[in-house]
C-alpha positions in Angstrom: 0.0 0.0 0.0 2.9 2.4 0.8 4.3 1.9 -2.7 0.9 2.8 -4.2 0.7 6.0 -2.1 4.2 7.3 -3.2 3.1 8.5 -6.7 0.2 10.5 -5.3 2.5 12.2 -2.8 5.0 13.0 -5.5 2.2 14.4 -7.7 1.0 16.6 -4.8 4.5 17.7 -4.0 5.0 18.9 -7.5 1.5 20.5 -7.7 1.8 22.3 -4.3 5.5 23.2 -4.1 6.4 23.5 -7.8 10.1 24.3 -8.1 10.5 25.6 -4.5 13.0 23.6 -2.5 11.7 21.9 0.6 12.2 23.6 4.0 15.2 22.3 5.9 14.0 20.2 8.9 17.4 18.8 9.8 17.9 19.0 13.5 14.4 20.5 14.0 11.1 19.1 15.3 8.7 18.5 12.4 5.0 18.3 13.0 2.9 16.4 10.5 -0.8 17.5 10.6 -3.7 15.7 9.0 -7.5 15.9 9.3 -7.5 12.4 10.6 -6.1 8.9 9.9 -8.0 5.8 8.9 -5.5 3.1 7.8 -2.4 5.2 8.5 -0.8 4.3 5.1 -0.5 7.8 3.8 0.8 9.0 7.2 3.4 6.3 7.2 4.7 7.4 3.8 4.9 11.0 5.0 6.7 10.0 8.2 9.2 7.8 6.4 9.9 10.5 3.8 10.5 13.1 6.5 12.8 10.8 8.5 15.2 10.7 5.5 15.6 14.5 6.0 17.1 14.1 9.6 14.6 15.9 11.8 15.4 16.0 15.5 11.9 14.8 16.3 8.8 13.8 14.3 5.4 14.6 15.8 2.0 13.5 14.3 -1.0 15.7 15.1 -4.4 14.4 14.2 -7.9 14.9 15.5 -9.2 11.4 15.1 -7.9 7.9 14.4 -8.7 4.3 15.3 -6.7 2.9 18.2 -5.0 0.1 16.2 -3.8 2.6 13.6 -2.4 4.8 16.3 -0.6 1.9 17.8 0.9 1.1 14.4 1.9 4.8 13.9 3.6 4.9 17.3 6.3 2.7 15.8 7.0 5.3 13.2 6.7 8.7 14.8 8.4 10.1 18.0 5.2 11.5 19.3 1.5 11.3 18.4 -1.1 13.8 19.5 -4.7 12.5 18.8 -7.8 14.0 20.3 -10.2 11.2 19.7 -9.7 7.4 19.4 -13.1 5.9 18.9 -13.1 2.1 19.5 -15.6 1.6 16.6 -14.1 3.8 14.0 -15.8 3.6 10.6 -14.7 6.6 8.5 -13.3 10.0 9.0 -16.3 11.7 7.5 -18.5 10.5 10.4 -16.4 12.8 12.7 -17.1 16.0 10.8 -20.2 18.0 10.1 -18.8 18.7 6.6 -15.9 16.8 5.1 -15.4 18.0 1.5 -12.4 16.9 -0.5 -10.1 19.9 -1.2 -9.1 20.6 -4.8 -5.4 21.2 -5.7 -6.3 24.9 -6.3 -7.8 25.3 -2.8 -4.6 23.8 -1.3 -2.4 26.1 -3.4 -4.5 29.1 -2.4 -4.1 28.2 1.3 -0.4 27.7 0.9 0.0 31.0 -0.8 -2.0 32.8 1.9 0.2 31.1 4.6 3.4 32.2 2.8 2.1 35.8 2.6 1.3 35.8 6.3 4.7 34.3 7.1 6.5 37.0 5.0 4.5 39.7 6.8 5.4 38.4 10.2 9.1 38.1 9.2 9.0 41.8 8.0 7.5 42.9 11.3 10.0 40.9 13.3 12.9 42.3 11.2 11.8 45.9 11.7 11.4 45.4 15.4 14.8 43.8 15.7 16.4 46.7 14.0 15.0 49.3 16.4 17.1 50.3 19.4 15.4 49.8 22.7 15.5 52.2 25.6 16.5 50.7 28.9 
């Protein structure tokens, strides 16, 4: 199953990141966030891909997943944060009022908005760092 997921992750990486290089996570804590995990296959692929980039620690943050999947993922990640672990898990959609599939364009728009916010914060931090402070 993991081999089947790799091409889709590669497609998404190209669609969402384009020619931009990945952020360096070497020696840093990386947090992988998902809207929930059912089988854990896609999350395993993501964890293993990030492990090759030498993070200090890998944390998985998800709102809902079945207990057996969490136990399996615990062997892959350094830490898992999961808000709900229903014993009779059926599907992720049952845990949301609305669970639409996002289009690639919606993801790209959200990433662009996050990049703009990050740039704005960095500009503010840079301006504040340059100002002398009265003691």
